N, C-alpha and C positions, 0 to 999 in steps of 0.2 A: 571298538571304542569310537564313539561319535562325540567329538569335542564340542560341536554346537549343542548337542543334547545335554552334555555335561554342564555347559554354561547355563543353559535354559533351566535345567532342574535345580542347579545351585541357586540361581536367581529366584526361582519360584519358592523353593523350600516346601514347607507344609501348607502355607496359606497364600502365597503369592502377593504379599504386601508390597507397596511401592517403596516403603522404607527398606525392606530387605533387598530389593533390586538395586537400590542406590548403594547400600553397604557392600554388596557383592561386587558391583562394578568398581567401587573405590578399592576394594581388596585386590582385584585383578590388576588395576592400573598401578597401584602402589607396589604390588609384587613385582611387576616388570621393572619399574624405575629403580626401586631400592635394591633389589637383588642383583640386577645387571650392573648397576653403578658400583655397588660394594664389591661384586666379583671382579669387575674390571680394575678397580683400585687395588685389590689384593694381587691380581695378576701382574700389575705394573710395579708394585712396591715390595712384594714379598721376595725374600731371599731363599727360603726353604721350599723343598718339594711339597711337603704337606700343605703349606699355606697356599701355594700356587694351585695344587689340586683342589683344595677347597674353593678357591676363587673361580676355577673353571667350572666346578659343580654349581656354584652360585649363578654363574652366567647361564649355564644350561638349564637349570631349574627355573631361573627367572624368565628365560625366553619362553618357557612353557605357558607363562601367563599372557603372552602376546596374543595367541589365537583366542584364548578365553576372553581377553579384553575386547578384541575386535568383534567377536560374536556378541558379547554383552552389550557393546555400544549399539550394534544392529538391533538387538532384542529390546532396547529401551524405547524404540519407536512405539507410539500408541498402537496397541493390538498385536504387535509382533510376537511377544512372548505367549500370549493366549493362543495365537494362531499356531505357533510352534508346538504347543502342548495339547492341541485339540485331539481328543480321543486317546490320550496317554494316561495310563494309570500312574499318576504322579507319586503316590505313596510307594508303589512297587519300584518305580524308577529311582526314587530318592534312596531307597535301601540299596539298590544295585550300584548306583553311581557314588554312594558314600564310600564304598570299597574301591571303585575304579578311580576315584580322584587321587588315590595314592600314586598314580602315574605321574603326578606333578613333580614328585621327588626324583624321577628318573630323567636325567638331563636330556633335553631335546625331544622327549617322547611325544608330548602333545603337539609339538611343531610337526613332527613326522606324521602323526595321525591326521592332523588337519590338512597337510599337503596331500596325503594319500586320498582323503575324502574329496578334496577339491578337484584333484585329477580324475577321480572316478566320476564325479558329477559332470565334469567337462566332457569326458568320453561318452557318458550316457546321453548328453545333449547332442553331440555330433553324430552319434549312430542312430538316434531316433529320427524316423522319417518325418 
């Protein structure tokens, strides 16, 4: 699971319009803010276990939008998205990542995947002569 590629494919969609890029960026940013805020509010004000568990899930799922938002912001630079998707079968990747984006609902999953990828890139840079 490549979180940067997920953000890129989601932003590109089937045609790569500027309008879609902006909508997806807004979705990611709103997802972080609203889900984390609502989840924190539920954690702080809830009395029951179920409500607190739901609040914790909201925070975890909302934080999954943080790496997506960061990658989307980086991909909004002119030419960045096209460069990211050079040589990629976008229709095939769109089908694949349509299913993989369900990982957003697993709390902290995309955060863990993004950290894992960042560490792997860092290791690759330090071991390359």
